[in-house]
Structure formats: C-alpha cells, structure tokens
Biopython code that builds the backbone (N, CA, C, O; Angstrom):
import numpy as np
from Bio.PDB.StructureBuilder import StructureBuilder

atoms = [
    (1, "MET", "N", (-5.856, 3.597, 2.585)),
    (1, "MET", "CA", (-6.169, 2.814, 1.407)),
    (1, "MET", "C", (-5.145, 3.133, 0.318)),
    (1, "MET", "O", (-4.648, 4.255, 0.228)),
    (2, "PRO", "N", (-4.840, 2.140, -0.498)),
    (2, "PRO", "CA", (-3.914, 2.434, -1.589)),
    (2, "PRO", "C", (-4.537, 3.410, -2.582)),
    (2, "PRO", "O", (-5.758, 3.494, -2.717)),
    (3, "LEU", "N", (-3.674, 4.139, -3.269)),
    (3, "LEU", "CA", (-4.141, 5.093, -4.276)),
    (3, "LEU", "C", (-4.520, 4.399, -5.573)),
    (3, "LEU", "O", (-5.310, 4.921, -6.360)),
    (4, "ASN", "N", (-3.954, 3.221, -5.792)),
    (4, "ASN", "CA", (-4.298, 2.401, -6.951)),
    (4, "ASN", "C", (-3.900, 0.971, -6.606)),
    (4, "ASN", "O", (-3.188, 0.742, -5.628)),
    (5, "HIS", "N", (-4.347, 0.025, -7.391)),
    (5, "HIS", "CA", (-3.977, -1.370, -7.154)),
    (5, "HIS", "C", (-4.261, -2.151, -8.431)),
    (5, "HIS", "O", (-5.291, -1.932, -9.069)),
    (6, "PRO", "N", (-3.364, -3.060, -8.816)),
    (6, "PRO", "CA", (-3.572, -3.799, -10.062)),
    (6, "PRO", "C", (-4.647, -4.879, -9.978)),
    (6, "PRO", "O", (-5.159, -5.316, -11.009)),
    (7, "ASN", "N", (-5.005, -5.325, -8.745)),
    (7, "ASN", "CA", (-5.927, -6.461, -8.620)),
    (7, "ASN", "C", (-7.110, -6.229, -7.697)),
    (7, "ASN", "O", (-7.900, -7.148, -7.483)),
    (8, "SER", "N", (-7.256, -5.052, -7.152)),
    (8, "SER", "CA", (-8.317, -4.815, -6.180)),
    (8, "SER", "C", (-9.094, -3.553, -6.532)),
    (8, "SER", "O", (-8.534, -2.567, -7.011)),
    (9, "ILE", "N", (-10.393, -3.612, -6.283)),
    (9, "ILE", "CA", (-11.229, -2.421, -6.476)),
    (9, "ILE", "C", (-11.206, -1.522, -5.248)),
    (9, "ILE", "O", (-11.686, -0.390, -5.295)),
    (10, "TYR", "N", (-10.644, -2.029, -4.142)),
    (10, "TYR", "CA", (-10.621, -1.287, -2.888)),
    (10, "TYR", "C", (-9.448, -0.315, -2.869)),
    (10, "TYR", "O", (-8.376, -0.618, -2.345)),
    (11, "VAL", "N", (-9.671, 0.845, -3.446)),
    (11, "VAL", "CA", (-8.667, 1.899, -3.515)),
    (11, "VAL", "C", (-9.312, 3.208, -3.064)),
    (11, "VAL", "O", (-10.535, 3.320, -2.978)),
    (12, "MET", "N", (-8.469, 4.185, -2.782)),
    (12, "MET", "CA", (-8.968, 5.479, -2.325)),
    (12, "MET", "C", (-9.944, 6.057, -3.349)),
    (12, "MET", "O", (-9.593, 6.252, -4.513)),
    (13, "GLY", "N", (-11.161, 6.328, -2.908)),
    (13, "GLY", "CA", (-12.174, 6.924, -3.764)),
    (13, "GLY", "C", (-13.102, 5.948, -4.429)),
    (13, "GLY", "O", (-13.899, 6.338, -5.282)),
    (14, "GLN", "N", (-13.021, 4.679, -4.060)),
    (14, "GLN", "CA", (-13.856, 3.678, -4.720)),
    (14, "GLN", "C", (-15.342, 3.976, -4.621)),
    (14, "GLN", "O", (-16.113, 3.601, -5.505)),
    (15, "GLU", "N", (-15.750, 4.649, -3.551)),
    (15, "GLU", "CA", (-17.181, 4.903, -3.346)),
    (15, "GLU", "C", (-17.549, 6.384, -3.410)),
    (15, "GLU", "O", (-18.711, 6.742, -3.218)),
    (16, "ALA", "N", (-16.576, 7.237, -3.677)),
    (16, "ALA", "CA", (-16.853, 8.676, -3.688)),
    (16, "ALA", "C", (-16.083, 9.335, -4.825)),
    (16, "ALA", "O", (-14.859, 9.446, -4.754)),
    (17, "PRO", "N", (-16.767, 9.768, -5.859)),
    (17, "PRO", "CA", (-16.091, 10.379, -7.004)),
    (17, "PRO", "C", (-15.174, 11.548, -6.645)),
    (17, "PRO", "O", (-14.114, 11.703, -7.251)),
    (18, "ALA", "N", (-15.560, 12.365, -5.679)),
    (18, "ALA", "CA", (-14.709, 13.502, -5.292)),
    (18, "ALA", "C", (-13.398, 13.007, -4.682)),
    (18, "ALA", "O", (-12.339, 13.584, -4.928)),
    (19, "VAL", "N", (-13.471, 11.946, -3.893)),
    (19, "VAL", "CA", (-12.267, 11.388, -3.284)),
    (19, "VAL", "C", (-11.408, 10.707, -4.352)),
    (19, "VAL", "O", (-10.181, 10.769, -4.285)),
    (20, "ALA", "N", (-12.030, 10.069, -5.321)),
    (20, "ALA", "CA", (-11.281, 9.450, -6.422)),
    (20, "ALA", "C", (-10.506, 10.517, -7.197)),
    (20, "ALA", "O", (-9.376, 10.278, -7.622)),
    (21, "THR", "N", (-11.107, 11.682, -7.379)),
    (21, "THR", "CA", (-10.422, 12.792, -8.045)),
    (21, "THR", "C", (-9.224, 13.252, -7.215)),
    (21, "THR", "O", (-8.149, 13.508, -7.758)),
    (22, "GLU", "N", (-9.411, 13.354, -5.903)),
    (22, "GLU", "CA", (-8.308, 13.728, -5.025)),
    (22, "GLU", "C", (-7.189, 12.687, -5.074)),
    (22, "GLU", "O", (-6.010, 13.042, -5.088)),
    (23, "ALA", "N", (-7.555, 11.408, -5.099)),
    (23, "ALA", "CA", (-6.555, 10.337, -5.182)),
    (23, "ALA", "C", (-5.752, 10.454, -6.474)),
    (23, "ALA", "O", (-4.533, 10.287, -6.464)),
    (24, "ALA", "N", (-6.421, 10.737, -7.574)),
    (24, "ALA", "CA", (-5.728, 10.900, -8.855)),
    (24, "ALA", "C", (-4.766, 12.083, -8.810)),
    (24, "ALA", "O", (-3.648, 11.999, -9.319)),
    (25, "GLN", "N", (-5.200, 13.181, -8.206)),
    (25, "GLN", "CA", (-4.321, 14.354, -8.076)),
    (25, "GLN", "C", (-3.116, 14.034, -7.191)),
    (25, "GLN", "O", (-1.997, 14.450, -7.491)),
    (26, "LEU", "N", (-3.341, 13.306, -6.116)),
    (26, "LEU", "CA", (-2.251, 12.934, -5.219)),
    (26, "LEU", "C", (-1.264, 11.994, -5.917)),
    (26, "LEU", "O", (-0.052, 12.170, -5.795)),
    (27, "ARG", "N", (-1.775, 10.998, -6.648)),
    (27, "ARG", "CA", (-0.898, 10.105, -7.424)),
    (27, "ARG", "C", (-0.031, 10.908, -8.379)),
    (27, "ARG", "O", (1.173, 10.674, -8.482)),
    (28, "GLU", "N", (-0.648, 11.855, -9.079)),
    (28, "GLU", "CA", (0.080, 12.685, -10.040)),
    (28, "GLU", "C", (1.205, 13.464, -9.350)),
    (28, "GLU", "O", (2.324, 13.523, -9.860)),
    (29, "LEU", "N", (0.908, 14.054, -8.202)),
    (29, "LEU", "CA", (1.925, 14.802, -7.459)),
    (29, "LEU", "C", (3.067, 13.898, -6.990)),
    (29, "LEU", "O", (4.235, 14.279, -7.074)),
    (30, "LEU", "N", (2.736, 12.715, -6.503)),
    (30, "LEU", "CA", (3.757, 11.792, -6.018)),
    (30, "LEU", "C", (4.672, 11.335, -7.149)),
    (30, "LEU", "O", (5.890, 11.271, -6.979)),
    (31, "VAL", "N", (4.091, 11.019, -8.299)),
    (31, "VAL", "CA", (4.894, 10.588, -9.447)),
    (31, "VAL", "C", (5.740, 11.754, -9.955)),
    (31, "VAL", "O", (6.931, 11.591, -10.220)),
    (32, "LYS", "N", (5.128, 12.922, -10.089)),
    (32, "LYS", "CA", (5.837, 14.106, -10.591)),
    (32, "LYS", "C", (7.033, 14.447, -9.705)),
    (32, "LYS", "O", (8.080, 14.853, -10.209)),
    (33, "ASN", "N", (6.885, 14.287, -8.402)),
    (33, "ASN", "CA", (7.947, 14.622, -7.458)),
    (33, "ASN", "C", (8.847, 13.438, -7.125)),
    (33, "ASN", "O", (9.641, 13.490, -6.185)),
    (34, "LYS", "N", (8.711, 12.375, -7.907)),
    (34, "LYS", "CA", (9.594, 11.203, -7.834)),
    (34, "LYS", "C", (9.665, 10.575, -6.448)),
    (34, "LYS", "O", (10.738, 10.195, -5.979)),
    (35, "VAL", "N", (8.504, 10.470, -5.797)),
    (35, "VAL", "CA", (8.432, 9.759, -4.524)),
    (35, "VAL", "C", (8.790, 8.307, -4.789)),
    (35, "VAL", "O", (8.244, 7.684, -5.699)),
    (36, "LYS", "N", (9.704, 7.768, -3.997)),
    (36, "LYS", "CA", (10.241, 6.433, -4.260)),
    (36, "LYS", "C", (9.321, 5.310, -3.821)),
    (36, "LYS", "O", (9.320, 4.243, -4.436)),
    (37, "GLN", "N", (8.543, 5.523, -2.777)),
    (37, "GLN", "CA", (7.742, 4.431, -2.224)),
    (37, "GLN", "C", (6.560, 4.993, -1.463)),
    (37, "GLN", "O", (6.679, 5.995, -0.758)),
    (38, "VAL", "N", (5.418, 4.340, -1.608)),
    (38, "VAL", "CA", (4.218, 4.682, -0.864)),
    (38, "VAL", "C", (3.809, 3.438, -0.089)),
    (38, "VAL", "O", (3.881, 2.329, -0.618)),
    (39, "PHE", "N", (3.384, 3.609, 1.154)),
    (39, "PHE", "CA", (2.912, 2.499, 1.973)),
    (39, "PHE", "C", (1.442, 2.714, 2.276)),
    (39, "PHE", "O", (1.013, 3.830, 2.569)),
    (40, "ALA", "N", (0.680, 1.646, 2.203)),
    (40, "ALA", "CA", (-0.763, 1.726, 2.437)),
    (40, "ALA", "C", (-1.215, 0.499, 3.210)),
    (40, "ALA", "O", (-0.469, -0.468, 3.367)),
    (41, "GLY", "N", (-2.423, 0.554, 3.677)),
    (41, "GLY", "CA", (-3.032, -0.559, 4.391)),
    (41, "GLY", "C", (-4.429, -0.791, 3.879)),
    (41, "GLY", "O", (-4.749, -0.428, 2.747)),
    (42, "HIS", "N", (-5.267, -1.392, 4.702)),
    (42, "HIS", "CA", (-6.701, -1.556, 4.481)),
    (42, "HIS", "C", (-7.096, -2.824, 3.735)),
    (42, "HIS", "O", (-8.245, -3.248, 3.860)),
    (43, "LEU", "N", (-6.220, -3.445, 2.977)),
    (43, "LEU", "CA", (-6.647, -4.547, 2.115)),
    (43, "LEU", "C", (-6.567, -5.926, 2.754)),
    (43, "LEU", "O", (-7.029, -6.889, 2.143)),
    (44, "HIS", "N", (-6.019, -6.070, 3.924)),
    (44, "HIS", "CA", (-5.923, -7.350, 4.635)),
    (44, "HIS", "C", (-5.045, -8.367, 3.930)),
    (44, "HIS", "O", (-5.109, -9.556, 4.243)),
    (45, "TYR", "N", (-4.234, -7.928, 2.993)),
    (45, "TYR", "CA", (-3.210, -8.799, 2.415)),
    (45, "TYR", "C", (-2.073, -7.926, 1.900)),
    (45, "TYR", "O", (-2.263, -6.772, 1.514)),
    (46, "SER", "N", (-0.894, -8.518, 1.909)),
    (46, "SER", "CA", (0.294, -7.784, 1.469)),
    (46, "SER", "C", (0.441, -7.844, -0.037)),
    (46, "SER", "O", (0.103, -8.846, -0.667)),
    (47, "SER", "N", (0.940, -6.781, -0.600)),
    (47, "SER", "CA", (1.308, -6.772, -2.012)),
    (47, "SER", "C", (2.316, -5.653, -2.231)),
    (47, "SER", "O", (2.364, -4.676, -1.484)),
    (48, "ASP", "N", (3.103, -5.819, -3.255)),
    (48, "ASP", "CA", (4.134, -4.847, -3.599)),
    (48, "ASP", "C", (4.096, -4.721, -5.114)),
    (48, "ASP", "O", (4.235, -5.718, -5.822)),
    (49, "TYR", "N", (3.912, -3.518, -5.614)),
    (49, "TYR", "CA", (3.736, -3.352, -7.057)),
    (49, "TYR", "C", (4.113, -1.940, -7.483)),
    (49, "TYR", "O", (4.231, -1.034, -6.658)),
    (50, "GLU", "N", (4.297, -1.776, -8.778)),
    (50, "GLU", "CA", (4.457, -0.458, -9.376)),
    (50, "GLU", "C", (3.362, -0.319, -10.409)),
    (50, "GLU", "O", (3.211, -1.166, -11.290)),
    (51, "LEU", "N", (2.600, 0.751, -10.296)),
    (51, "LEU", "CA", (1.480, 0.970, -11.198)),
    (51, "LEU", "C", (1.399, 2.467, -11.479)),
    (51, "LEU", "O", (1.326, 3.278, -10.556)),
    (52, "GLY", "N", (1.412, 2.819, -12.744)),
    (52, "GLY", "CA", (1.326, 4.227, -13.123)),
    (52, "GLY", "C", (2.494, 5.053, -12.632)),
    (52, "GLY", "O", (2.349, 6.247, -12.370)),
    (53, "GLY", "N", (3.668, 4.416, -12.504)),
    (53, "GLY", "CA", (4.859, 5.123, -12.067)),
    (53, "GLY", "C", (4.969, 5.290, -10.560)),
    (53, "GLY", "O", (5.854, 5.997, -10.078)),
    (54, "LEU", "N", (4.078, 4.643, -9.808)),
    (54, "LEU", "CA", (4.067, 4.776, -8.357)),
    (54, "LEU", "C", (4.313, 3.417, -7.712)),
    (54, "LEU", "O", (3.494, 2.507, -7.837)),
    (55, "ARG", "N", (5.447, 3.281, -7.020)),
    (55, "ARG", "CA", (5.783, 2.051, -6.319)),
    (55, "ARG", "C", (5.040, 2.046, -5.000)),
    (55, "ARG", "O", (5.145, 2.993, -4.221)),
    (56, "THR", "N", (4.283, 0.979, -4.742)),
    (56, "THR", "CA", (3.427, 0.898, -3.562)),
    (56, "THR", "C", (3.614, -0.430, -2.856)),
    (56, "THR", "O", (3.721, -1.478, -3.494)),
    (57, "THR", "N", (3.653, -0.377, -1.541)),
    (57, "THR", "CA", (3.619, -1.567, -0.710)),
    (57, "THR", "C", (2.366, -1.492, 0.143)),
    (57, "THR", "O", (2.156, -0.525, 0.877)),
    (58, "VAL", "N", (1.538, -2.515, 0.041)),
    (58, "VAL", "CA", (0.367, -2.628, 0.898)),
    (58, "VAL", "C", (0.734, -3.617, 2.000)),
    (58, "VAL", "O", (1.070, -4.769, 1.726)),
    (59, "VAL", "N", (0.667, -3.156, 3.243)),
    (59, "VAL", "CA", (1.044, -4.015, 4.358)),
    (59, "VAL", "C", (-0.087, -4.987, 4.673)),
    (59, "VAL", "O", (-1.255, -4.705, 4.405)),
    (60, "GLY", "N", (0.265, -6.111, 5.234)),
    (60, "GLY", "CA", (-0.739, -7.118, 5.584)),
    (60, "GLY", "C", (-1.526, -6.727, 6.817)),
    (60, "GLY", "O", (-1.351, -5.642, 7.371)),
    (61, "ALA", "N", (-2.387, -7.623, 7.230)),
    (61, "ALA", "CA", (-3.208, -7.387, 8.417)),
    (61, "ALA", "C", (-2.631, -8.155, 9.597)),
    (61, "ALA", "O", (-2.140, -9.274, 9.451)),
    (62, "ILE", "N", (-2.699, -7.542, 10.750)),
    (62, "ILE", "CA", (-2.194, -8.198, 11.957)),
    (62, "ILE", "C", (-3.259, -9.103, 12.570)),
    (62, "ILE", "O", (-2.956, -9.920, 13.440)),
    (63, "THR", "N", (-4.476, -8.966, 12.129)),
    (63, "THR", "CA", (-5.578, -9.771, 12.636)),
    (63, "THR", "C", (-5.812, -10.986, 11.743)),
    (63, "THR", "O", (-5.455, -10.970, 10.565)),
    (64, "ALA", "N", (-6.399, -12.019, 12.287)),
    (64, "ALA", "CA", (-6.742, -13.204, 11.486)),
    (64, "ALA", "C", (-8.098, -13.016, 10.797)),
    (64, "ALA", "O", (-8.417, -13.738, 9.852)),
    (65, "ASP", "N", (-8.890, -12.056, 11.262)),
    (65, "ASP", "CA", (-10.211, -11.820, 10.677)),
    (65, "ASP", "C", (-10.084, -11.297, 9.256)),
    (65, "ASP", "O", (-9.340, -10.350, 9.003)),
    (66, "ARG", "N", (-10.806, -11.908, 8.333)),
    (66, "ARG", "CA", (-10.847, -11.498, 6.925)),
    (66, "ARG", "C", (-9.457, -11.340, 6.327)),
    (66, "ARG", "O", (-9.239, -10.477, 5.477)),
    (67, "ASN", "N", (-8.533, -12.156, 6.761)),
    (67, "ASN", "CA", (-7.156, -12.063, 6.308)),
    (67, "ASN", "C", (-6.838, -13.298, 5.478)),
    (67, "ASN", "O", (-6.911, -14.414, 5.993)),
    (68, "VAL", "N", (-6.492, -13.131, 4.227)),
    (68, "VAL", "CA", (-6.208, -14.269, 3.350)),
    (68, "VAL", "C", (-4.766, -14.754, 3.505)),
    (68, "VAL", "O", (-4.389, -15.770, 2.921)),
    (69, "GLN", "N", (-3.965, -14.038, 4.283)),
    (69, "GLN", "CA", (-2.582, -14.431, 4.549)),
    (69, "GLN", "C", (-2.409, -14.605, 6.049)),
    (69, "GLN", "O", (-3.313, -14.290, 6.822)),
    (70, "SER", "N", (-1.259, -15.101, 6.459)),
    (70, "SER", "CA", (-0.959, -15.213, 7.881)),
    (70, "SER", "C", (-0.892, -13.821, 8.500)),
    (70, "SER", "O", (-0.389, -12.891, 7.871)),
    (71, "PRO", "N", (-1.396, -13.664, 9.734)),
    (71, "PRO", "CA", (-1.319, -12.352, 10.388)),
    (71, "PRO", "C", (0.123, -11.875, 10.490)),
    (71, "PRO", "O", (1.010, -12.625, 10.898)),
    (72, "LYS", "N", (0.348, -10.624, 10.116)),
    (72, "LYS", "CA", (1.699, -10.078, 10.135)),
    (72, "LYS", "C", (1.661, -8.557, 10.095)),
    (72, "LYS", "O", (0.625, -7.942, 9.843)),
    (73, "PHE", "N", (2.810, -7.980, 10.349)),
    (73, "PHE", "CA", (2.983, -6.550, 10.158)),
    (73, "PHE", "C", (4.323, -6.337, 9.469)),
    (73, "PHE", "O", (5.099, -7.279, 9.311)),
    (74, "LEU", "N", (4.590, -5.128, 9.068)),
    (74, "LEU", "CA", (5.783, -4.814, 8.291)),
    (74, "LEU", "C", (6.664, -3.843, 9.067)),
    (74, "LEU", "O", (6.209, -2.780, 9.492)),
    (75, "GLU", "N", (7.920, -4.215, 9.246)),
    (75, "GLU", "CA", (8.912, -3.298, 9.801)),
    (75, "GLU", "C", (9.659, -2.677, 8.627)),
    (75, "GLU", "O", (10.092, -3.376, 7.711)),
    (76, "ILE", "N", (9.802, -1.358, 8.667)),
    (76, "ILE", "CA", (10.453, -0.655, 7.569)),
    (76, "ILE", "C", (11.588, 0.189, 8.143)),
    (76, "ILE", "O", (11.408, 0.918, 9.118)),
    (77, "SER", "N", (12.744, 0.074, 7.526)),
    (77, "SER", "CA", (13.867, 0.930, 7.904)),
    (77, "SER", "C", (14.496, 1.461, 6.621)),
    (77, "SER", "O", (14.268, 0.930, 5.534)),
    (78, "VAL", "N", (15.273, 2.497, 6.766)),
    (78, "VAL", "CA", (15.971, 3.069, 5.622)),
    (78, "VAL", "C", (17.462, 2.885, 5.874)),
    (78, "VAL", "O", (17.982, 3.276, 6.919)),
    (79, "SER", "N", (18.137, 2.287, 4.908)),
    (79, "SER", "CA", (19.564, 2.036, 5.038)),
    (79, "SER", "C", (20.237, 2.389, 3.722)),
    (79, "SER", "O", (19.920, 1.811, 2.682)),
    (80, "GLY", "N", (21.151, 3.322, 3.763)),
    (80, "GLY", "CA", (21.855, 3.725, 2.547)),
    (80, "GLY", "C", (20.936, 4.288, 1.484)),
    (80, "GLY", "O", (21.190, 4.126, 0.291)),
    (81, "GLY", "N", (19.876, 4.946, 1.905)),
    (81, "GLY", "CA", (18.936, 5.534, 0.955)),
    (81, "GLY", "C", (17.952, 4.540, 0.362)),
    (81, "GLY", "O", (17.187, 4.891, -0.535)),
    (82, "LYS", "N", (17.960, 3.290, 0.853)),
    (82, "LYS", "CA", (17.040, 2.263, 0.352)),
    (82, "LYS", "C", (16.130, 1.788, 1.478)),
    (82, "LYS", "O", (16.517, 1.760, 2.646)),
    (83, "PHE", "N", (14.923, 1.420, 1.100)),
    (83, "PHE", "CA", (13.977, 0.872, 2.058)),
    (83, "PHE", "C", (14.302, -0.595, 2.299)),
    (83, "PHE", "O", (14.543, -1.358, 1.364)),
    (84, "VAL", "N", (14.301, -0.967, 3.564)),
    (84, "VAL", "CA", (14.468, -2.365, 3.945)),
    (84, "VAL", "C", (13.174, -2.773, 4.635)),
    (84, "VAL", "O", (12.789, -2.193, 5.650)),
    (85, "GLN", "N", (12.512, -3.774, 4.074)),
    (85, "GLN", "CA", (11.230, -4.216, 4.608)),
    (85, "GLN", "C", (11.381, -5.601, 5.202)),
    (85, "GLN", "O", (12.026, -6.470, 4.616)),
    (86, "LYS", "N", (10.785, -5.805, 6.364)),
    (86, "LYS", "CA", (10.821, -7.105, 7.013)),
    (86, "LYS", "C", (9.408, -7.458, 7.472)),
    (86, "LYS", "O", (8.811, -6.742, 8.275)),
    (87, "GLU", "N", (8.886, -8.555, 6.961)),
    (87, "GLU", "CA", (7.573, -9.032, 7.413)),
    (87, "GLU", "C", (7.765, -9.762, 8.737)),
    (87, "GLU", "O", (8.629, -10.628, 8.869)),
    (88, "VAL", "N", (6.943, -9.395, 9.710)),
    (88, "VAL", "CA", (6.997, -10.048, 11.010)),
    (88, "VAL", "C", (5.661, -10.759, 11.211)),
    (88, "VAL", "O", (4.608, -10.128, 11.300)),
    (89, "PHE", "N", (5.731, -12.087, 11.280)),
    (89, "PHE", "CA", (4.520, -12.889, 11.420)),
    (89, "PHE", "C", (4.126, -12.998, 12.887)),
    (89, "PHE", "O", (4.982, -13.127, 13.763)),
    (90, "VAL", "N", (2.829, -12.945, 13.143)),
    (90, "VAL", "CA", (2.279, -13.016, 14.487)),
    (90, "VAL", "C", (1.846, -14.462, 14.725)),
    (90, "VAL", "O", (1.125, -15.041, 13.912)),
    (91, "ALA", "N", (2.285, -15.036, 15.830)),
    (91, "ALA", "CA", (1.924, -16.418, 16.142)),
    (91, "ALA", "C", (0.420, -16.501, 16.449)),
    (91, "ALA", "O", (-0.155, -15.604, 17.066)),
    (92, "ASP", "N", (-0.181, -17.572, 16.012)),
    (92, "ASP", "CA", (-1.621, -17.777, 16.274)),
    (92, "ASP", "C", (-1.889, -18.064, 17.722)),
    (92, "ASP", "O", (-3.041, -18.261, 18.109)),
]
sb = StructureBuilder()
sb.init_structure("model")
sb.init_model(0)
sb.init_chain("A")
sb.init_seg("    ")
for serial, (resi, resn, name, xyz) in enumerate(atoms, 1):
    if name == "N":
        sb.init_residue(resn, " ", resi, " ")
    sb.init_atom(name, np.array(xyz, "f"), 0.0, 1.0, " ", f" {name:<3s}", serial, name[0])
structure = sb.get_structure()
C-alpha cells in the first residue's frame, strides 16, 4: 500500500493507528535519506505523484476486476541513474 496518496484514503495504516504511526516514521526516514522513488500497489489504478517530499508511483492492476483503468503492469529499469517506467497493457 502507498505510504500516502493525494486522492485516496487507502494508504498504509488506514485501519490501524499503530500501522499509521509506522507509515509516518517510514515516510520520514525515506524523505530524510533522500530516497528518489517509492513504488507501491494495492489501489487498482496507476498514479504518479510527489507528496510530503516523497515521490511515489502506484502501479496499476493486472486484473480487470475492480480496475478503473485498462489492465496493465509496470516495467521499471534504471538507466544513467534515472528510473525508466514503461506501462505494459494486457490484452483483454
């Protein structure tokens, strides 16, 4: 699950205060240590955002169930110190 999200309530710790505290501590550590990118899943739709100093990519769902976008997955490679992301759509 993402550690935060600008448009969704479905984030790490949404239903457990202790886990929400852990998520906040983890976000703080990632920002403090200048982590360039975080990848997450669980939301059944893709999004890419920066929130609270943490750049996050939420990958889409490969299934058509409860998926508001076309089924897909994300290929990620590192080239020259930069992330290269490629969405790969799954045929119906």
